[in-house]
C-alpha positions in Angstrom: 121.1 91.9 112.0 117.3 91.4 112.1 115.3 93.6 114.5 112.0 92.2 115.7 109.9 94.8 117.4 106.9 94.0 119.5 104.5 96.9 120.0 102.7 97.5 123.2 102.5 99.7 126.3 104.8 99.2 129.3 103.6 98.4 132.8 101.2 96.0 134.6 98.2 98.2 133.8 98.5 97.3 130.1 100.1 93.9 130.4 97.1 91.8 129.3 95.3 94.2 127.0 94.5 93.8 123.4 97.0 96.5 122.4 99.8 94.5 123.9 99.7 91.4 121.7 102.9 92.6 120.0 104.7 92.3 123.4 103.1 89.0 124.1 104.2 87.6 120.7 107.8 88.7 121.1 107.8 87.3 124.6 106.9 83.9 123.1 109.6 84.3 120.4 112.2 85.0 123.2 110.9 82.0 125.1 111.2 79.7 122.1 114.8 81.0 121.5 115.6 80.7 125.2 116.7 84.3 125.7 115.8 86.8 128.3 115.0 90.5 128.1 117.3 93.1 129.6 116.2 96.7 130.3 117.8 99.6 128.4 116.8 103.2 128.0 113.5 103.3 126.0 113.3 99.5 125.4 113.8 95.9 126.6 116.0 93.8 124.4 116.7 90.1 124.0 119.4 89.0 121.7 119.6 85.7 119.9 121.1 84.0 116.9 119.2 82.0 114.2 121.2 80.3 111.5 124.2 82.6 112.2 121.9 85.7 111.9 121.9 88.1 114.8 118.4 88.8 116.1 117.5 91.8 118.4 114.0 91.4 119.9 112.8 94.8 121.1 109.9 95.9 123.3 109.8 99.7 123.4 109.0 101.3 126.8 108.1 104.6 125.3 104.4 103.8 125.1 102.8 102.9 121.8 102.6 106.4 120.2 106.4 106.9 120.6 107.6 103.4 119.5 109.6 104.8 116.7 112.0 106.5 119.1 113.2 103.2 120.5 113.3 101.6 117.0 115.4 104.5 115.6 118.2 103.7 118.1 118.8 100.5 116.2 118.4 101.7 112.6 121.7 102.2 110.8 122.7 102.3 107.2 123.2 98.6 107.0 119.8 97.9 108.4 118.2 100.4 106.1 119.9 98.8 103.1 118.6 95.4 104.1 114.9 96.5 104.4 112.4 95.0 104.4 113.9 91.8 105.9 116.0 93.6 108.6 112.9 95.0 110.4 109.9 93.0 111.5 107.2 94.9 113.5 104.7 92.8 115.5 101.4 94.4 116.5 97.7 94.1 117.1 95.2 94.8 114.3 91.6 95.9 114.9 90.5 95.1 111.3 91.4 91.5 111.5 89.2 88.9 113.2 90.2 87.7 116.6 93.2 85.4 116.3 93.8 85.9 112.5 97.5 86.3 111.7 98.6 88.3 108.7 102.2 88.9 107.5 102.6 91.9 105.2 105.3 93.9 103.6 105.1 97.7 103.3 101.9 99.7 103.3 100.4 102.4 105.5 100.1 102.3 109.2 96.4 101.4 108.9 95.7 103.9 111.7 98.0 102.0 114.2 99.9 104.8 116.0 102.8 102.6 117.0 103.4 101.6 113.4 103.0 105.3 112.3 105.6 106.4 114.9 108.1 103.9 113.4 107.3 105.0 109.8 107.9 108.6 110.8 111.0 107.9 112.8 112.9 105.8 110.2 111.5 107.6 107.1 110.1 104.5 105.3 107.2 102.1 105.5 109.1 99.3 103.7 109.4 96.8 106.5 107.6 93.6 107.4 104.6 93.5 109.8 103.3 90.5 111.6 99.8 91.3 112.8 97.5 89.5 115.1 93.8 90.3 114.9 92.1 91.5 118.1 88.7 91.9 116.5 86.5 94.9 117.0 83.5 95.8 119.1 81.5 98.5 117.2 79.6 99.4 120.4 82.8 100.3 122.2 85.1 103.3 121.7 88.3 102.1 119.9 90.7 103.5 122.6 88.7 101.8 125.3 88.5 98.5 123.4 92.3 98.2 122.6 93.2 99.0 126.2 90.8 96.4 127.5 91.8 92.8 128.5 90.6 89.8 126.5 87.4 88.2 127.6 87.6 84.8 129.2 86.4 83.0 126.0 89.0 84.9 123.9 92.0 84.1 126.1 92.4 80.5 124.8 92.2 81.6 121.2 94.9 84.3 121.8 97.2 82.0 123.8 97.2 79.5 120.9 97.7 82.2 118.3 100.6 83.8 120.2 102.5 80.6 119.7 101.6 80.4 116.0 102.6 84.0 115.5 105.9 83.4 117.2 106.4 80.4 114.9 105.5 82.6 111.9 108.3 85.1 112.9 110.9 82.3 113.2 109.8 80.9 109.8 110.0 84.4 108.3 113.6 84.7 109.6 114.7 81.2 108.6 112.7 80.6 105.4 111.8 84.0 104.0 108.9 86.3 103.5 107.1 84.4 100.7 107.2 81.0 102.5 106.0 82.6 105.8 103.2 84.4 104.0 102.1 81.2 102.2 102.0 79.3 105.5 100.6 81.8 107.9 98.3 84.1 105.9 95.8 81.3 105.3 92.2 81.6 106.5 92.1 78.1 107.8 95.0 78.7 110.3 
């Protein structure tokens, strides 16, 4: 089984904010795979199959800082033995330019509290991350910036990149980490 976790905050108040691009991307993955989310305790889940591989697409409802609690419910010995490919975490990244996609294996949380919660909950940082850049406004407080909606001129860029990021996740699952990184980590994408 492969678990794809989109990070974000639940509720309409946060639905279109920068910090919720992880949710937006996995919504696009679910749409492409023609599956719907069902509500469970601490998360929404959509289940699919790609090339005979079971896929669980998760959106934690625990708020960003407690995302690991929902992820831990899915982690078992088989998944831990299959890391990094059995866990793909999808999230926003302040340090990437707006719309830049980056696929990465392992590493620190980079200050992202949702990723840090997952690392602490499962006891390892050896999983794959698919990040979408949300840019940064040095004049604005970070917490205010990540919880703000995209500006009108940014929305078209993000809409297009959500589709590309969803394709990156499907490529990652079907063709592997190296191929997905070669295709989607390019600067000209």
